[in-house]
Z-matrix of the N, CA and C atoms (Angstrom, degrees):
N
C 1 1.441
C 2 1.510 1 109.33
N 3 1.297 2 116.19 1 120.32
C 4 1.452 3 118.68 2 -179.27
C 5 1.509 4 112.01 3 -92.94
N 6 1.307 5 115.42 4 139.83
C 7 1.459 6 120.64 5 178.17
C 8 1.513 7 109.79 6 -78.29
N 9 1.328 8 117.67 7 -30.74
C 10 1.461 9 121.28 8 -174.64
C 11 1.522 10 112.58 9 -62.46
N 12 1.310 11 118.23 10 -37.24
C 13 1.461 12 121.27 11 -175.70
C 14 1.514 13 112.99 12 -61.33
N 15 1.311 14 118.32 13 -48.88
C 16 1.451 15 119.89 14 -176.06
C 17 1.509 16 113.45 15 -129.91
N 18 1.288 17 117.44 16 -0.48
C 19 1.453 18 120.27 17 -178.71
C 20 1.510 19 111.77 18 79.02
N 21 1.331 20 115.06 19 173.54
C 22 1.462 21 120.95 20 179.55
C 23 1.513 22 111.11 21 -63.32
N 24 1.316 23 117.65 22 -33.43
C 25 1.470 24 121.32 23 -178.19
C 26 1.530 25 110.58 24 -57.59
N 27 1.329 26 116.66 25 -43.46
C 28 1.459 27 120.43 26 179.89
C 29 1.519 28 110.87 27 -64.29
N 30 1.324 29 117.38 28 -38.68
C 31 1.460 30 120.72 29 -178.72
C 32 1.522 31 111.84 30 -66.87
N 33 1.319 32 117.58 31 -25.52
C 34 1.459 33 120.55 32 -177.33
C 35 1.520 34 112.93 33 -84.65
N 36 1.308 35 117.33 34 -16.86
C 37 1.465 36 119.68 35 179.11
C 38 1.517 37 110.20 36 -68.57
N 39 1.316 38 114.35 37 157.89
C 40 1.464 39 119.21 38 178.46
C 41 1.517 40 107.16 39 -123.05
N 42 1.321 41 116.82 40 126.89
C 43 1.457 42 119.97 41 -175.72
C 44 1.530 43 111.91 42 -69.71
N 45 1.322 44 114.57 43 166.87
C 46 1.464 45 121.58 44 -176.27
C 47 1.518 46 111.92 45 -63.30
N 48 1.323 47 117.51 46 -40.06
C 49 1.469 48 120.77 47 -179.90
C 50 1.528 49 110.06 48 -59.23
N 51 1.331 50 116.37 49 -46.56
C 52 1.472 51 120.55 50 179.10
C 53 1.523 52 110.48 51 -60.74
N 54 1.318 53 116.81 52 -41.81
C 55 1.460 54 120.04 53 -178.64
C 56 1.529 55 111.98 54 -67.75
N 57 1.324 56 116.91 55 -39.19
C 58 1.471 57 120.03 56 178.98
C 59 1.528 58 110.04 57 -64.40
N 60 1.331 59 117.53 58 -45.92
C 61 1.463 60 120.00 59 178.25
C 62 1.524 61 111.29 60 -65.25
N 63 1.319 62 117.55 61 -32.93
C 64 1.473 63 120.50 62 176.80
C 65 1.525 64 110.32 63 -65.41
N 66 1.326 65 117.10 64 -40.71
C 67 1.468 66 120.40 65 177.38
C 68 1.527 67 110.08 66 -65.23
N 69 1.324 68 117.40 67 -42.63
C 70 1.470 69 120.35 68 178.22
C 71 1.528 70 109.72 69 -61.06
N 72 1.328 71 117.03 70 -43.78
C 73 1.468 72 120.53 71 178.31
C 74 1.528 73 110.66 72 -59.86
N 75 1.318 74 116.55 73 -42.70
C 76 1.467 75 120.18 74 179.05
C 77 1.530 76 110.45 75 -63.80
N 78 1.323 77 117.17 76 -42.51
C 79 1.469 78 120.18 77 -179.69
C 80 1.528 79 111.64 78 -65.30
N 81 1.324 80 117.33 79 -40.49
C 82 1.467 81 120.67 80 177.53
C 83 1.530 82 109.71 81 -60.78
N 84 1.333 83 116.30 82 -45.58
C 85 1.465 84 119.85 83 -178.67
C 86 1.531 85 112.11 84 -71.46
N 87 1.323 86 117.62 85 -32.67
C 88 1.471 87 119.74 86 174.09
C 89 1.525 88 110.28 87 -63.95
N 90 1.326 89 116.12 88 -44.86
C 91 1.465 90 120.15 89 -179.95
C 92 1.512 91 112.60 90 -64.36
N 93 1.320 92 116.23 91 -51.08
C 94 1.472 93 120.14 92 -179.28
C 95 1.522 94 110.71 93 -64.48
N 96 1.314 95 116.97 94 -41.96
C 97 1.462 96 120.25 95 -179.73
C 98 1.515 97 112.58 96 -62.58
N 99 1.318 98 115.88 97 -41.56
C 100 1.463 99 120.15 98 178.85
C 101 1.525 100 110.57 99 -64.41
N 102 1.328 101 116.53 100 -44.95
C 103 1.465 102 120.05 101 178.54
C 104 1.523 103 111.25 102 -61.38
N 105 1.333 104 116.41 103 -46.49
C 106 1.465 105 120.38 104 -177.64
C 107 1.529 106 112.34 105 -66.25
N 108 1.320 107 115.93 106 -43.84
C 109 1.466 108 119.21 107 -174.03
C 110 1.524 109 113.15 108 -77.12
N 111 1.325 110 117.16 109 -35.29
C 112 1.462 111 118.46 110 -169.22
C 113 1.522 112 115.77 111 -119.44
N 114 1.325 113 118.58 112 -16.24
C 115 1.459 114 119.82 113 -174.81
C 116 1.525 115 114.06 114 -127.59
N 117 1.324 116 117.94 115 12.96
C 118 1.459 117 121.02 116 -175.91
C 119 1.531 118 112.92 117 -63.25
N 120 1.307 119 118.67 118 -23.37
C 121 1.471 120 121.15 119 -179.40
C 122 1.531 121 112.21 120 -67.89
N 123 1.307 122 117.61 121 -17.86
C 124 1.466 123 120.98 122 -179.23
C 125 1.534 124 109.96 123 -79.84
N 126 1.336 125 117.29 124 130.10
C 127 1.472 126 119.81 125 -178.75
C 128 1.533 127 113.41 126 -57.10
N 129 1.312 128 118.15 127 -38.46
C 130 1.469 129 120.47 128 -179.62
C 131 1.530 130 111.21 129 -64.26
N 132 1.305 131 116.53 130 -35.44
C 133 1.466 132 120.53 131 178.72
C 134 1.526 133 109.76 132 -70.56
N 135 1.329 134 116.81 133 -42.92
C 136 1.473 135 119.85 134 177.81
C 137 1.527 136 110.05 135 -61.09
N 138 1.321 137 116.60 136 -41.15
C 139 1.468 138 120.81 137 178.56
C 140 1.531 139 110.19 138 -62.20
N 141 1.313 140 116.99 139 -43.74
C 142 1.462 141 121.81 140 179.88
C 143 1.530 142 111.59 141 -63.88
N 144 1.318 143 116.57 142 -43.20
C 145 1.464 144 120.80 143 -175.36
C 146 1.526 145 114.03 144 -80.82
N 147 1.328 146 117.32 145 -36.19
C 148 1.457 147 119.67 146 -172.43
C 149 1.524 148 114.45 147 -120.72
N 150 1.321 149 116.71 148 -8.01
C 151 1.460 150 119.31 149 -177.79
C 152 1.518 151 113.49 150 83.09
N 153 1.335 152 117.27 151 3.91
C 154 1.459 153 121.60 152 -178.32
C 155 1.532 154 109.10 153 -141.99
N 156 1.325 155 115.28 154 147.89
C 157 1.464 156 119.14 155 175.57
C 158 1.520 157 111.50 156 -91.68
N 159 1.327 158 116.94 157 -2.22
C 160 1.467 159 120.49 158 -179.46
C 161 1.528 160 109.76 159 -57.06
N 162 1.312 161 114.66 160 138.28
C 163 1.463 162 120.12 161 -179.22
C 164 1.519 163 109.62 162 -110.35
N 165 1.301 164 115.54 163 129.68
C 166 1.456 165 121.06 164 174.97
C 167 1.522 166 106.42 165 -119.16
N 168 1.342 167 117.25 166 100.53
C 169 1.462 168 119.85 167 -176.53
C 170 1.528 169 113.40 168 -53.03
N 171 1.320 170 116.51 169 -33.27
C 172 1.469 171 118.42 170 179.84
C 173 1.533 172 111.83 171 -69.23
N 174 1.339 173 117.24 172 -15.25
C 175 1.465 174 120.58 173 178.41
C 176 1.528 175 112.32 174 -85.17
N 177 1.340 176 117.16 175 -11.21
C 178 1.468 177 120.42 176 -177.70
C 179 1.525 178 111.92 177 -57.11
N 180 1.308 179 117.54 178 -48.20
C 181 1.458 180 120.75 179 -178.51
C 182 1.526 181 110.03 180 -65.17
N 183 1.305 182 116.85 181 -42.66
C 184 1.460 183 121.48 182 179.22
C 185 1.522 184 110.44 183 -60.28
N 186 1.325 185 116.82 184 -45.66
C 187 1.466 186 120.88 185 179.69
C 188 1.525 187 111.37 186 -63.81
N 189 1.311 188 117.43 187 -37.89
C 190 1.457 189 120.60 188 179.32
C 191 1.522 190 110.12 189 -60.90
N 192 1.320 191 116.55 190 -46.00
C 193 1.460 192 119.28 191 -177.86
C 194 1.528 193 112.33 192 -73.04
N 195 1.317 194 117.61 193 -32.78
C 196 1.468 195 120.09 194 174.02
C 197 1.528 196 109.03 195 -65.51
N 198 1.318 197 116.59 196 -38.71
C 199 1.462 198 120.26 197 175.98
C 200 1.520 199 111.94 198 -60.93
N 201 1.328 200 115.97 199 -44.97
C 202 1.471 201 119.14 200 177.90
C 203 1.518 202 111.16 201 -62.77
N 204 1.314 203 116.47 202 -40.09
C 205 1.468 204 121.57 203 177.20
C 206 1.532 205 109.53 204 -56.53
N 207 1.333 206 117.06 205 -47.48
C 208 1.464 207 120.62 206 179.32
C 209 1.523 208 111.83 207 -65.46
N 210 1.316 209 117.58 208 -38.76
C 211 1.466 210 120.51 209 178.14
C 212 1.527 211 111.13 210 -63.75
N 213 1.331 212 117.17 211 -42.71
C 214 1.465 213 119.82 212 179.00
C 215 1.524 214 111.96 213 -67.49
N 216 1.323 215 118.15 214 -34.84
C 217 1.462 216 119.91 215 175.00
C 218 1.529 217 110.13 216 -62.60
N 219 1.324 218 116.77 217 -43.98
C 220 1.465 219 120.57 218 178.61
C 221 1.522 220 110.71 219 -61.00
N 222 1.324 221 116.52 220 -44.19
C 223 1.462 222 120.53 221 178.69
C 224 1.534 223 110.38 222 -61.70
N 225 1.332 224 117.18 223 -38.67
C 226 1.457 225 120.85 224 178.76
C 227 1.522 226 112.13 225 -59.51
N 228 1.323 227 116.57 226 -45.37
C 229 1.471 228 120.64 227 177.61
C 230 1.530 229 110.10 228 -62.85
N 231 1.329 230 116.52 229 -45.80
C 232 1.471 231 120.07 230 -178.06
C 233 1.522 232 111.82 231 -64.77
N 234 1.321 233 117.69 232 -40.61
C 235 1.467 234 120.93 233 176.95
C 236 1.534 235 109.78 234 -62.61
N 237 1.330 236 116.69 235 -41.85
C 238 1.458 237 120.00 236 176.86
C 239 1.516 238 112.24 237 -59.89
N 240 1.324 239 117.09 238 -42.18
C 241 1.470 240 120.45 239 178.66
C 242 1.527 241 111.57 240 -66.56
N 243 1.324 242 116.60 241 -40.16
C 244 1.468 243 119.90 242 177.27
C 245 1.530 244 109.47 243 -62.66
N 246 1.320 245 117.15 244 -45.45
C 247 1.466 246 120.57 245 178.45
C 248 1.530 247 110.47 246 -59.24
N 249 1.301 248 116.52 247 -42.16
C 250 1.457 249 122.24 248 179.42
C 251 1.527 250 110.92 249 -58.10
N 252 1.322 251 115.63 250 -43.58
C 253 1.473 252 120.72 251 -177.13
C 254 1.520 253 113.60 252 -83.04
N 255 1.307 254 117.26 253 -13.97
C 256 1.469 255 120.20 254 179.03
C 257 1.525 256 111.68 255 -97.50
N 258 1.327 257 116.80 256 6.91
C 259 1.455 258 119.68 257 172.39
C 260 1.515 259 116.31 258 108.55
N 261 1.316 260 118.42 259 -8.94
C 262 1.459 261 119.87 260 178.65
C 263 1.532 262 107.74 261 -98.95
N 264 1.334 263 114.08 262 70.78
C 265 1.459 264 120.32 263 -171.65
C 266 1.524 265 113.40 264 -63.39
N 267 1.312 266 117.49 265 -41.24
C 268 1.473 267 118.40 266 -176.25
C 269 1.530 268 111.54 267 -67.27
N 270 1.318 269 117.94 268 -44.65
C 271 1.464 270 120.64 269 179.91
C 272 1.533 271 110.35 270 -69.47
N 273 1.317 272 117.66 271 -40.55
C 274 1.464 273 121.15 272 179.46
C 275 1.516 274 111.59 273 -63.17
N 276 1.318 275 115.72 274 -45.99
C 277 1.468 276 120.57 275 178.51
C 278 1.533 277 110.10 276 -62.90
N 279 1.323 278 116.95 277 -44.55
C 280 1.469 279 120.43 278 -179.86
C 281 1.525 280 111.16 279 -61.12
N 282 1.319 281 116.79 280 -41.98
C 283 1.458 282 120.39 281 -179.48
C 284 1.525 283 111.09 282 -66.14
N 285 1.321 284 117.41 283 -44.98
C 286 1.465 285 120.71 284 179.19
C 287 1.532 286 110.20 285 -61.61
N 288 1.327 287 116.98 286 -44.35
C 289 1.463 288 119.80 287 -179.17
C 290 1.525 289 110.96 288 -67.20
N 291 1.324 290 117.76 289 -43.66
C 292 1.468 291 120.08 290 179.79
C 293 1.529 292 111.61 291 -61.49
N 294 1.328 293 116.47 292 -51.67
C 295 1.467 294 119.39 293 -178.70
C 296 1.524 295 110.20 294 -65.87
N 297 1.336 296 117.37 295 -37.37
C 298 1.459 297 120.74 296 176.72
C 299 1.519 298 111.93 297 -61.39
N 300 1.330 299 117.19 298 -41.32
C 301 1.470 300 121.08 299 176.16
C 302 1.524 301 110.73 300 -64.25
N 303 1.324 302 116.66 301 -41.96
C 304 1.470 303 121.44 302 178.65
C 305 1.525 304 109.93 303 -60.19
N 306 1.340 305 116.61 304 -46.97
C 307 1.465 306 120.75 305 179.30
C 308 1.526 307 110.91 306 -62.15
N 309 1.334 308 116.17 307 -43.21
C 310 1.457 309 120.95 308 -177.17
C 311 1.523 310 111.52 309 -63.73
N 312 1.309 311 116.90 310 -49.41
C 313 1.468 312 120.45 311 -179.99
C 314 1.532 313 110.38 312 -63.05
N 315 1.327 314 117.09 313 -41.75
C 316 1.470 315 120.27 314 178.31
C 317 1.527 316 110.69 315 -61.00
N 318 1.324 317 116.47 316 -41.33
C 319 1.457 318 120.36 317 179.63
C 320 1.515 319 112.92 318 -66.30
N 321 1.327 320 117.00 319 -39.74
C 322 1.464 321 120.86 320 177.51
C 323 1.531 322 110.16 321 -64.68
N 324 1.316 323 116.71 322 -43.21
C 325 1.471 324 120.27 323 177.24
C 326 1.524 325 110.32 324 -62.83
N 327 1.331 326 116.82 325 -40.45
C 328 1.465 327 121.41 326 177.18
C 329 1.529 328 110.05 327 -59.87
N 330 1.332 329 117.45 328 -44.63
C 331 1.461 330 121.49 329 179.43
C 332 1.530 331 111.22 330 -62.50
N 333 1.320 332 116.66 331 -43.07
C 334 1.472 333 121.04 332 -178.96
C 335 1.527 334 111.02 333 -66.14
N 336 1.315 335 116.93 334 -40.53
C 337 1.471 336 119.99 335 -175.79
C 338 1.522 337 113.65 336 -85.45
N 339 1.333 338 117.87 337 -22.35
C 340 1.467 339 121.60 338 -179.40
C 341 1.534 340 109.83 339 -136.26
N 342 1.327 341 118.64 340 67.14
C 343 1.462 342 120.68 341 -174.95
C 344 1.528 343 114.48 342 -61.13
N 345 1.322 344 117.87 343 -23.88
C 346 1.472 345 119.73 344 178.49
C 347 1.529 346 111.52 345 -67.82
N 348 1.322 347 116.71 346 -21.97
C 349 1.472 348 121.60 347 179.13
C 350 1.530 349 110.47 348 -100.74
N 351 1.330 350 115.91 349 38.05
C 352 1.456 351 122.38 350 -174.17
C 353 1.522 352 113.90 351 -58.73
N 354 1.323 353 118.32 352 -35.24
C 355 1.471 354 118.92 353 -177.19
C 356 1.530 355 111.06 354 -67.62
N 357 1.322 356 116.96 355 -39.01
C 358 1.462 357 119.99 356 175.99
C 359 1.514 358 111.59 357 -66.27
N 360 1.327 359 115.79 358 -38.29
C 361 1.457 360 119.75 359 178.49
C 362 1.528 361 110.71 360 -65.46
N 363 1.330 362 117.02 361 -41.34
C 364 1.462 363 119.73 362 177.23
C 365 1.521 364 111.00 363 -60.89
N 366 1.322 365 116.07 364 -42.59
C 367 1.462 366 119.78 365 177.17
C 368 1.511 367 112.34 366 -61.85
N 369 1.330 368 115.93 367 -30.63
C 370 1.454 369 120.08 368 -178.45
C 371 1.525 370 112.17 369 -79.04
N 372 1.336 371 118.81 370 -34.17
C 373 1.463 372 117.40 371 -174.27
C 374 1.525 373 116.22 372 -111.16
N 375 1.327 374 119.95 373 -21.26
C 376 1.466 375 119.24 374 -177.58
C 377 1.533 376 112.64 375 -68.69
N 378 1.353 377 119.93 376 -52.94
C 379 1.470 378 117.58 377 -178.89
C 380 1.547 379 113.91 378 -59.97
N 381 1.341 380 119.08 379 -47.68
C 382 1.457 381 116.29 380 179.48
C 383 1.529 382 112.65 381 -68.14
N 384 1.330 383 117.06 382 -32.96
C 385 1.457 384 120.14 383 176.63
C 386 1.520 385 111.44 384 -63.14
N 387 1.330 386 115.86 385 -41.31
C 388 1.466 387 120.09 386 176.92
C 389 1.526 388 110.93 387 -65.87
N 390 1.321 389 116.48 388 -38.84
C 391 1.469 390 120.24 389 178.57
C 392 1.521 391 110.87 390 -62.94
N 393 1.322 392 116.59 391 -45.91
C 394 1.467 393 120.65 392 179.78
C 395 1.522 394 110.54 393 -63.97
N 396 1.332 395 116.06 394 -45.92
C 397 1.471 396 119.61 395 179.93
C 398 1.528 397 110.74 396 -60.36
N 399 1.329 398 116.72 397 -45.44
C 400 1.473 399 119.88 398 -179.28
C 401 1.528 400 110.85 399 -65.79
N 402 1.320 401 116.91 400 -36.41
C 403 1.469 402 120.25 401 179.53
C 404 1.522 403 111.27 402 -68.27
N 405 1.309 404 116.67 403 -39.48
C 406 1.466 405 120.05 404 -176.99
C 407 1.531 406 112.51 405 -79.33
N 408 1.313 407 117.22 406 -20.32
C 409 1.461 408 120.47 407 -179.29
C 410 1.524 409 113.31 408 -91.82
N 411 1.319 410 117.30 409 1.36
C 412 1.471 411 118.99 410 179.51
C 413 1.495 412 110.89 411 -85.56
């Protein structure tokens, strides 16, 4: 990437594709986080998240905190996008890329450690991975 062509300002912008995938990543994490943190006691939610309706009361606290973790990741992406659109392009872009990388790596680790839950893992790492890739390739 050359600085001469468009200057540093151009390098700090984030293209529309990256932003759309970042929003999708945030929505996936908002949805999963809300289900994990607040609705995990429901059998249908457990089935959706884990493939089983089995309830492990000792997992309730763990699920609550994993849900909060996902909610904060979603907020991080959204704050980065707001910063990007409010004029702080470098900080907004950095935040979106950092949180997107965090989501992507977490999703890949989730897939490796729990391959039976592959669809959830794909939802966790594909959108943010696409956002990061699109942001870095602009």
